N, C-alpha and C positions, 0 to 999 in steps of 0.2 A: 151277510157279507162278512167274511173272516178278516180280522184286523191283525196284521203281523207286527210284532214288537221290534222294533229296529235296533233297539239296544241289545237284545239277545242274539240278533243276528250278527252284529258287530263283534260280540263277545266270542261267539262260536267260530267266526272266521279267523280272528287273532289266535285262538286257542289252536286251531288247525294249522296255522303257519308255524307257530312254536314247535309244535310236535314235528312238523316236517324238518325243520332245520336241526332239531336235536337229533332226529335220525340219521340225517346226513353227516352231521358232525362226528356221530359214533361210528359210523362207517369209516371216515377218514382215519380216525384213530386206530381203528382195527387193520386197516390196510397199511398203516404205517409200522406196525410191529410193536414190539414191547420196547419202552423206554429203558436207557441204560440206568442200571441201579447206582444210586448213591453210594452203595458199598462196593462198588467194582474197583476197589484199590488193594494194592499189595505193597509191602514194605519189601525193598531189597537192601540186604547188608552184606557187603558194603554197596551203596548206591551207584558206583561205578568203579571199574577195574582198569588199572594201568599195568601191563604184564610185559615182561621182557619175552621174546620170541624164543619158544622150547621150554619156557618155565611153566609153573602150574599155578592155579588159582582156583578158588572156591567162593560161591556165593549163596546166601541163603535166601529164600523167597517165603513170605508168611502173609497170610490174609485172616480174616475174622473166622474163627472156628464155627461159630454159630451159623455162620452164612454160606460156609464153603462146602461144596459136595465133593470135590476132588481137585488134584493139581498135577501139573506136569511141567517139563522143561523141553522148549524147541531150541535145538542148537546144532551146528555143524560139527561139533565136537562134545561128546558126553551127554547128548539129549537122554530125556527120561519121558517114557509115555505117560499118558494120564492114568493117575492112581486115585482111586475112590477113597473117601474117608480120611483124607489129609488136608490140613491147611498150612503145613510147613515142609519145605523140600529144599535140598541143597544140591546145587550142581558143581560138580568137581570135574576139573579139566587137568589131565595129567601132564599134557605137554602142548602147549598152544602153537599149532602151525598154520592155523588159518589167518591170514592178515585182515580179513573182513568178518571175522567171527561177530555175531551179533545175537546173543542169547535172548530167548523170549520165555518168561515165565507166564503159563497160562492156567486158568482155573475156572471151575465152573461153579455158579452159586445154585442154591437149592430152588431158586425161582425159574431156573432154566437159563439165565444170562451167562455167557461165556466172556471172561475178561482176560486181560494180558497185561504185562508190564515188561518192557524192553530194557536189558541191561547195557549201558554204554561201555564198550570196552576198546581201549587202545592198546595195540600190540606194537612194541618198539623193538628196534635194533640200533646199538650204538654204532658209530662208523667203524669199518675195517681199519681205515686209514685216514689221516689228514696230511696233505702234501703240499707244500709251498714251492713254487716254482723259483728259481734263481731270479731275482728282480732285474738283474742286469747281465746276462750270460756272455756278453761280448766284451766284458771289461767294466772298469769303474763308471760309475755314473758321473753326470756333469751337472752342475747346479743350473737350476732353471729348466731342465729337460723334463717332460712328461713321460712316466713310465706306467706300463699296465702291471699291476700286481695280481697274481693268480693263486687261489687256493683250491685244491680238489679234495672233495669229501666223499669217500667210497663206501657204497653199500649201507645206506642208513635209511631208517624208517621210523615214524613218518616224517617225510622231508618238510611237511607243513609246519612243524613245530621246530624245525632246525634253525639255529642262529650261529652266524660265524662273526667272530670278532677278530680285528686286526690290531695288534699291538706294535707299537714303536717305543722302545724303552719302557717308560712308565706310563704311557698315555695310550688309550684306545683312539686309533685314527679313523676307523670305519666299522659299522655293523651292518650285518646284511642278513635279512630272512627271505623265505622263498614262498612262492604261490605254488603250491604243488598239490594236486588232487589224489596222486597215488598214494595207497595206503602200504603198499609193499615196498621193499628196499629199491633205492635208486642211487644214482651217481650225481653229485651237484657240484658246481663250481662257482667260487666266489671271486669277482673280478672287479677292480676300480681303478681310476687313473690317479696318479700321485705324482707330485712335482718335487723334485730332489732339492733339497736346501743344503748349504754348506754345513750347517749347525748339526746336520743328521749324520755327518761323517763319523764313523766308528760305532754308531748305534745299533743295536739288535733290533730286528723285525721278525715277526712271526704271525701265524694265524691260529686260532682256536675254534673248535666246533662243539656244539653243546645242544642237546635236545631240551627244550624248556617246557616243563608241564605246569609252568605258574598259572593259577595260584595253588593248585592241587596237584597231587603225584610226586613221584620221587625226585630227589635232587641228585642228578647225575653229574659225575664229574667233567670237567672240561677235557677234550682230547687235543693236544697241542702238536703243532708241527715242528721240525727242526728250525731252528732260527738261523737267520742269515745277517752277516755284518754288513752295514751299508758302507760302501767306500765312494766317497763323493769328492770330485774334483771341483774346486772353487778358487777364486782369485783371492790375494791377500785382503783382510779385513783387520784395521787397527782396533786395538783394545780400547783406546781413548779417542778424543776429538783429533781430527786431521790437522787442526791449526791450534798452536799454543804459543802463549806470550809469557815469558818468565823474566825475573830480574835476576840479574847477575850476583850471585851471593857474595858475602864478604868473607874472604879467607879461608873458604872450603871449596873442595872440588865439586864439579857439577856434572850430573848425569842426565843426558837425553835419551828419552826411552822411545824407541820406534818399533816395539815389538807389534808384530802383525801375526794374525792366525789364517792359514790357508793350507790347501793340499793341491800339489806337494808343497813342502815347506818353502817359505819365502827366502829369498837372498837379497840382501841390502846393499845399498850403495849411498854415500853421503856426499853432499855438496856444501862446502864451507865458505865463510868469508875469505876472500882472497888473502888476507894477512896470515892466515894460518892454515890454508888448504894443504900445503906442503909438509906442516909440522906435525899434523895428526897422522899417526899410523892406525892399521886396523879399522880402515873406514868401510869394512864389509860386514860389520856386526850390527846386531839390533839396537845396541846401546852405545852411545857416544860418551866417553869419560873426557871431561875437560879439566885438567888441572887448573890452578888458580892463575897461572901465569898466561894461559891459553884462552881466557874467558873473555872474548871480544863481543861487543854488541854487534848485531846483525842477523842476518837469516841464515838459519841452518836447515838445509833441505834433505831430507830422507826418503828414499824410494825403495819400496818393497815389491818385488817381482816373483812371479812364478810362470807356470805355462798357461795359467788361466788369465793372465792380466797382471796389472801393475797398480800400486798406489802411492800416493806421495803425501808426505807430512811436512808440515813447515813449522819450525821453531823460531820464533823471533826473540832474541835476547836484548834486553833494555838494560841501561845502567841505572841502578837503585839511586833514588834521589839522595842528595847529600844530607847528612843528619844535622848540619849546623847552618 
């Protein structure tokens, strides 16, 4: 009777299994195709381009001379067919008119791998015009009223990097950007609600538009609209507190200042202690001058008025304490 060595049988079985899986794995690799070469890289100089519409640009593509068999450029403008025996090729575009231009440098390696490198290109056009609408076409503004300000920017690209700045005097009061996917020129409008204030009367307001390529790219100048002078109607406002207490000075004339700021300009009226009410002339001025002999203790009332309303200020004159 033959005796079978179980150890040899097991070894043979394991060897067969390993060979089977190696065969399957090699087949999978073959079906997957060639792996991408670690040298499938090219250098673009410059690595990205920002170009004005109808301007020119050029870019160099270079790869490893030892590994590269040939090179070409795929582009909607200025494309170059595959050229054998080179590893450096320049794309030159005389006048960019394609807003979506996306050049692609492609090259073949000696091992049969084809590689490519895309050039990011931004084609821009500064606005044809920046126009601010009259903020109050029906006449002067009124303090406390909400007005919609509007600035129109015509024929600009790409609008996704457009910023609009609103200026009032020396300050920027609003900034707006746009979520715009179109790469070709579009018209955009910047609007926002603004509350008129009396202190804004006489101030200049305008809007500016700019394409921002931060942090790289050209630094383009702002384009500014014509400015508008704000005319705001508001009631009188006193420069100082509305209630004052003063001591009657000794031996000199006294001036009570009731100056108020308003638009239109305020007119004034005074109400004086009865003892001197008829003795003081020119009671329609912003200042009341009291000579020494008319400085009576009591309440002096000044009212400043205009079309927007009126404000009253009270001066209380008291006798200075005796020095002895």
